[in-house]
C-alpha positions in Angstrom: 8.4 14.8 -16.1 7.5 13.3 -12.7 3.8 13.3 -12.1 4.0 15.2 -8.7 5.7 18.1 -10.7 2.7 18.3 -12.9 0.7 21.1 -11.0 3.8 23.3 -10.7 4.5 22.8 -14.4 1.0 23.8 -15.3 1.3 26.9 -13.1 4.6 27.9 -14.8 2.9 27.4 -18.3 0.0 29.6 -17.1 2.3 32.4 -15.9 4.3 32.4 -19.1 1.1 32.5 -21.2 -0.1 35.5 -19.2 3.2 37.3 -19.7 3.4 36.7 -23.4 -0.2 37.8 -24.0 -0.3 40.9 -21.7 3.0 42.5 -22.4 2.7 43.3 -26.1 3.8 46.9 -25.6 6.8 46.1 -23.6 9.0 44.3 -26.2 12.6 45.5 -26.1 13.7 44.0 -29.4 12.1 41.9 -32.1 13.8 40.5 -35.2 11.9 40.9 -38.5 11.4 37.1 -39.0 10.6 36.5 -35.4 7.0 35.5 -34.5 5.1 37.5 -32.1 5.3 36.2 -28.4 1.5 35.6 -28.2 1.7 33.3 -31.3 3.6 30.6 -29.4 1.6 27.5 -28.5 2.4 26.4 -24.9 -0.5 24.1 -24.6 0.3 20.8 -22.8 -1.6 17.5 -23.1 -0.4 14.8 -20.7 -0.8 11.1 -21.5 -3.0 10.5 -18.4 -6.4 12.2 -18.1 -6.2 15.4 -15.9 -8.6 13.9 -13.3 -6.4 10.9 -12.9 -3.4 13.1 -12.4 -5.2 15.2 -9.8 -6.3 12.0 -7.9 -2.8 10.7 -7.8 -1.4 14.0 -6.7 -4.0 14.8 -4.1 -4.1 11.3 -2.6 -0.3 11.0 -2.8 -0.6 7.7 -4.8 2.6 5.8 -5.6 3.7 6.0 -9.2 6.8 3.8 -9.1 5.6 0.7 -10.8 4.8 0.9 -14.6 2.6 -2.2 -14.8 0.0 -1.7 -12.1 -3.7 -2.4 -13.2 -5.2 -0.2 -10.5 -4.7 1.0 -7.0 -6.2 -0.9 -4.0 -8.5 1.2 -1.9 -7.3 3.2 1.0 -3.7 2.1 0.8 -2.2 5.6 0.8 -4.4 7.5 3.3 -2.6 9.4 6.0 -4.9 8.8 8.9 -2.8 8.1 12.0 -3.8 4.8 13.7 -4.8 4.6 17.3 -2.1 2.1 18.0 1.5 2.4 16.5 1.5 -1.1 15.1 1.3 -2.2 11.5 -0.5 -5.3 10.3 0.4 -6.5 6.8 -2.0 -8.6 4.7 -2.3 -9.5 1.0 -5.2 -9.9 -1.4 -4.8 -10.5 -5.1 -8.2 -9.0 -6.0 -9.2 -6.6 -3.3 -11.8 -4.1 -4.6 -13.8 -2.9 -1.6 -13.7 -1.9 2.0 -13.1 -5.3 3.5 -9.7 -6.4 4.7 -10.0 -9.7 2.8 -12.0 -10.3 -0.4 -13.6 -13.5 0.9 -16.3 -12.6 3.3 -15.7 -15.5 5.6 -12.0 -14.8 5.7 -12.8 -11.1 6.4 -15.1 -12.0 9.3 -12.5 -14.5 10.7 -9.8 -11.9 10.4 -11.7 -9.3 12.4 -12.5 -11.9 15.1 -8.8 -12.9 15.3 -7.7 -9.3 15.9 -10.4 -8.3 18.3 -10.6 -11.4 20.3 -6.8 -12.0 20.6 -5.4 -8.5 20.7 -8.4 -6.8 22.4 -8.6 -4.0 19.9 -10.6 -3.5 16.7 -8.7 -3.9 13.4 -9.2 -0.3 12.6 -7.2 0.6 15.6 -4.1 -0.6 13.9 -2.5 0.5 10.6 -3.4 -2.2 8.2 -1.8 -2.2 4.9 -1.5 -4.5 1.8 2.1 -5.5 1.0 1.3 -4.7 -2.6 -0.6 -1.4 -2.7 -1.7 -2.0 -6.3 -3.3 -4.7 -8.4 -1.0 -6.5 -10.7 -1.5 -9.2 -13.3 -1.0 -12.8 -12.0 2.4 -13.1 -13.7 3.6 -9.7 -12.2 2.6 -10.1 -8.5 6.0 -11.6 -7.6 8.0 -9.2 -9.7 10.9 -8.2 -7.4 11.0 -4.7 -8.6 7.4 -4.1 -7.7 7.9 -5.7 -4.3 10.8 -3.4 -3.6 8.8 -0.4 -4.5 5.9 -1.5 -2.3 8.3 -2.0 0.5 9.5 1.6 0.2 5.9 2.6 1.0 6.0 0.4 4.0 9.1 2.1 5.2 7.4 5.5 4.7 4.4 4.4 6.9 6.8 3.2 9.5 8.5 6.5 9.6 5.3 8.7 9.3 3.3 6.8 11.8 6.2 5.9 14.2 5.4 2.2 14.0 6.8 0.1 16.8 6.1 -3.5 15.6 4.7 -5.5 12.6 2.3 -8.4 12.5 2.4 -10.2 9.1 -0.5 -12.4 8.3 -1.4 -15.0 5.7 -0.3 -14.7 2.1 1.7 -11.5 3.1 4.3 -13.8 4.7 5.6 -15.0 1.3 6.9 -11.5 0.4 9.4 -11.8 3.3 10.3 -15.4 3.8 10.3 -18.4 1.5 8.2 -21.6 2.0 11.2 -23.5 3.5 11.7 -20.8 6.2 8.1 -20.5 7.2 7.8 -23.2 9.8 11.0 -22.0 11.5 9.7 -18.4 11.6 6.1 -18.8 12.9 5.4 -18.4 16.6 8.6 -16.4 17.2 9.6 -12.8 17.3 11.8 -11.9 14.4 12.9 -8.7 12.7 11.4 -7.2 9.5 12.3 -3.8 8.1 14.2 -3.0 11.2 11.3 -3.7 13.6 10.2 -6.6 15.7 7.7 -8.7 13.9 5.7 -11.9 14.1 4.6 -14.1 11.1 1.3 -15.8 11.3 -0.9 -18.0 9.1 -4.2 -16.1 8.3 -7.9 -16.8 7.8 -7.4 -18.1 4.3 -5.5 -21.0 5.7 -8.5 -22.0 7.8 -10.9 -21.5 4.8 -8.6 -23.8 2.7 -8.6 -26.5 5.3 -12.4 -26.3 5.7 -13.0 -26.4 1.9 -10.7 -29.5 1.7 -12.7 -31.2 4.4 -9.8 -31.6 6.9 -10.8 -33.0 10.1 -12.0 -30.7 13.0 -8.9 -31.7 15.0 -6.5 -30.5 12.3 -8.5 -27.3 11.9 -8.5 -26.7 15.6 -4.7 -27.2 15.7 -4.2 -24.7 13.0 -6.4 -22.1 14.7 -4.4 -22.7 17.9 -1.1 -21.9 15.9 -2.6 -18.7 14.7 -3.9 -17.7 18.1 -0.5 -18.4 19.6 1.3 -16.2 17.0 -1.0 -13.3 17.4 -0.9 -13.6 21.2 2.9 -13.6 21.0 2.6 -10.3 19.0 0.5 -8.9 21.8 2.7 -10.0 24.7 6.2 -9.5 23.3 5.8 -6.6 20.9 2.7 -4.7 22.0 3.6 -5.6 25.6 0.0 -5.4 27.0 
């Protein structure tokens, strides 16, 4: 039974139980060996706790993947964004309200969006490519990725998205490493919409931690700036 049919199924059981236990005098025919209607046990005990099922049903959480560890926060909310543009990111262990788990990367990301696009990050629809946490050996499972992309399609349809900005580690779910250099700083098409790929704040954090020169770090920041600016000018058209 599909989890979203659970509430209706419980309602059916409730109604049948009521009929069986409140219509004792309305029997048309009963065989001698046949049990009384009220003696039938129609109780139902799902594998998942009822509170978990209610949360999945009420928040419209995805149940397509069988090996998720947990859901990432706020990835299925239906709040319409101020701007009809989608920003895709990726965190492996995102467990709080920040966009990126690393505080420095999170601050840098917010500054990139606000300073380059001229809007706050929350003005856009920002989603994780993978809506759930998976184990390290399951993150790149093509079945899970396909399921997650179906959720992106739903967002595109529901919120009438007009363009996509794909940042940082989210890029690898759409193009491989050999294609990355040729697809940065240009407008391409992803999921049927105009899109721009860009390195993200984690790239800058990595270079800083590895003690790269300021010149190289500045060059990388400029590449990111140019990609996001391209998204603004060619896709947002402002």
